[in-house]
C-alpha positions as CSV (number, residue, x, y, z in Angstrom):
1,M,-0.2,0.0,0.0
2,I,1.1,4.0,-0.2
3,K,0.3,6.4,1.3
4,V,-2.2,9.5,-0.2
5,T,-2.8,12.4,1.2
6,R,-6.4,14.4,0.1
7,L,-7.0,17.5,0.2
8,N,-8.3,17.9,3.6
9,G,-5.4,16.8,4.8
10,T,-7.0,13.5,5.4
11,E,-3.9,10.6,4.7
12,Y,-4.9,8.1,2.9
13,W,-3.9,3.8,1.5
14,L,-3.9,2.8,-1.0
15,N,-3.6,0.0,-3.2
16,P,-0.9,0.5,-6.8
17,H,-2.0,-2.6,-8.6
18,I,-5.2,-0.9,-9.1
19,I,-4.5,2.2,-10.2
20,E,-5.2,2.8,-13.6
21,T,-4.0,6.4,-13.9
22,V,-2.3,9.0,-12.5
23,E,-2.9,12.4,-14.0
24,K,-2.6,16.5,-13.4
25,T,-5.2,18.2,-14.2
26,P,-4.6,20.5,-12.0
27,D,-4.9,18.3,-9.4
28,T,-3.7,15.7,-9.3
29,T,-6.3,12.9,-10.2
30,I,-4.8,9.3,-10.1
31,T,-8.2,6.2,-11.6
32,L,-8.3,3.3,-10.0
33,V,-9.6,0.4,-12.4
34,S,-12.8,-0.4,-11.7
35,G,-13.1,4.2,-13.2
36,K,-13.2,5.3,-8.9
37,K,-11.1,8.8,-9.0
38,L,-9.0,9.8,-6.6
39,V,-7.6,14.3,-5.6
40,V,-4.6,13.6,-3.6
41,K,-2.2,16.7,-2.9
42,E,0.8,15.0,-3.9
43,P,2.1,15.4,-7.4
44,P,2.3,12.3,-9.9
45,E,6.3,12.2,-10.5
46,E,6.0,11.8,-6.0
47,V,3.2,9.0,-6.2
48,L,4.5,7.5,-9.2
49,A,8.5,7.4,-7.2
50,R,6.0,5.5,-3.7
51,I,4.6,2.7,-6.8
52,T,8.2,2.2,-7.4
53,E,9.5,2.3,-4.1
54,Y,6.5,0.4,-3.0
55,R,7.0,-3.0,-6.1
56,K,11.0,-2.5,-4.9
57,R,10.0,-4.1,-1.3
58,L,7.8,-5.9,-2.8
59,G,10.8,-7.9,-4.9
60,I,8.6,-7.2,-8.4
61,G,11.1,-4.7,-9.9
62,E,9.8,-1.2,-11.4
63,P,6.5,-0.1,-13.6
64,V,6.2,0.6,-16.7
65,F,6.2,3.7,-17.3
66,T,4.8,6.3,-20.5
67,L,5.3,9.7,-20.4
68,P,2.9,11.8,-20.5
69,D,-0.2,12.4,-23.0
70,V,-1.3,15.3,-24.2
71,K,-3.5,15.5,-21.7
72,G,-0.9,14.8,-19.2
73,T,-1.9,11.5,-18.0
74,M,1.1,9.4,-17.0
75,H,-0.1,5.9,-17.5
76,T,1.1,2.4,-15.3
77,G,1.7,1.0,-18.4
78,Q,-1.1,-2.3,-17.3
79,E,-4.5,-0.4,-18.3
80,Q,-5.6,-3.1,-21.1
81,E,-6.3,-1.2,-24.5
């Protein structure tokens, strides 16, 4: 699990395996595979760094990230097309 902070300051623990996209709109919006959206204080780069660290602790390597698309969305590389 990774810790993120809601805009109201509440800390939230999130399973990074269910994250589909992370985008800056201008707040950081995390979209889960269920379609649910979470808005957090951390910039997208920090969220991605926490996911990478989490995966390293599990011993499953670094996630594959692509460059942001035109809307600024950062994809985890695990989305279904």
